[in-house]
Each structure stands twice: as structure tokens, then as C-alpha cells.
C-alpha positions in Angstrom: -80.2 -63.6 11.2 -79.9 -60.3 13.3 -82.8 -58.0 14.0 -82.8 -54.4 12.2 -83.3 -51.6 14.7 -86.1 -49.1 13.9 -88.9 -47.7 15.6 -92.1 -49.0 17.3 -94.9 -47.5 17.3 -97.0 -47.6 20.6 -100.9 -47.8 19.7 -103.7 -47.0 22.7 -107.3 -48.1 22.2 -109.1 -44.4 23.3 -112.4 -45.0 22.1 -114.9 -48.1 21.8 -115.4 -49.3 18.0 -118.7 -50.4 19.2 -121.1 -48.4 16.8 -118.2 -48.6 14.1 -118.7 -50.6 11.2 -117.2 -54.3 11.2 -114.2 -53.3 9.1 -113.2 -50.9 11.3 -113.8 -53.1 14.7 -111.5 -55.9 12.6 -109.1 -53.5 12.4 -109.2 -52.3 15.8 -108.7 -56.4 16.8 -105.9 -57.2 14.2 -104.2 -54.3 15.6 -104.0 -56.2 18.8 -106.1 -54.0 20.9 -108.6 -56.0 22.8 -109.8 -53.3 25.2 -110.3 -49.1 26.2 -106.8 -47.8 27.0 -104.9 -50.8 26.0 -101.5 -50.3 24.7 -99.3 -52.2 22.5 -96.2 -51.9 20.7 -96.2 -52.6 16.9 -93.2 -52.5 14.1 -93.6 -49.4 11.9 -94.7 -50.5 8.8 -96.5 -49.2 5.5 -99.3 -51.9 6.2 -99.3 -51.1 10.3 -99.3 -47.4 9.4 -102.4 -47.6 7.1 -104.7 -49.9 9.2 -103.6 -46.9 11.5 -104.9 -44.3 9.4 -108.3 -46.4 8.8 -109.2 -46.0 12.7 -107.0 -43.0 13.5 -110.7 -41.7 15.0 -110.5 -44.2 17.6 -106.8 -44.8 18.6 -104.0 -42.6 19.7 -99.9 -43.2 18.9 -96.8 -42.4 20.0 -93.3 -43.0 18.2 -90.9 -44.9 20.5 -87.1 -46.1 19.5 -86.4 -49.2 20.0 -83.9 -49.9 22.7 
């Protein structure tokens, strides 16, 4: 099955989740972020956008074209 070409999001953890509630810490971990300044590429989906919105004060996001 061919993969659809779409956008990727580069998510970088800029601020530590220490001191924030468990749900926000779990959201950061479920995005695949474990340490500060670590970046991950995630497919652009409404679910991912919602997760990023919940921890927007901890992460930086860039849109990247899949190529």
C-alpha cells in the first residue's frame, strides 16, 4: 500500500515537564520526547496537534515537508 505524502512536524522539547501535572508529563512522553532539546518527527494529524496544543508551553514545533 503506497504511503501518502504529507507534512511532518518536528517537535522539540524546550522546557522541562518537571513541576507540571502527570497528564502533561505523559503527553510529552507519548510524543516521544525524553530529554531537553530532543527533537522528533511526527506525522501531522489532528490527534498530534491536540497533544501539542496541551503542552505548547513546553515544546517548539516546525512544519517539515516529507521528501
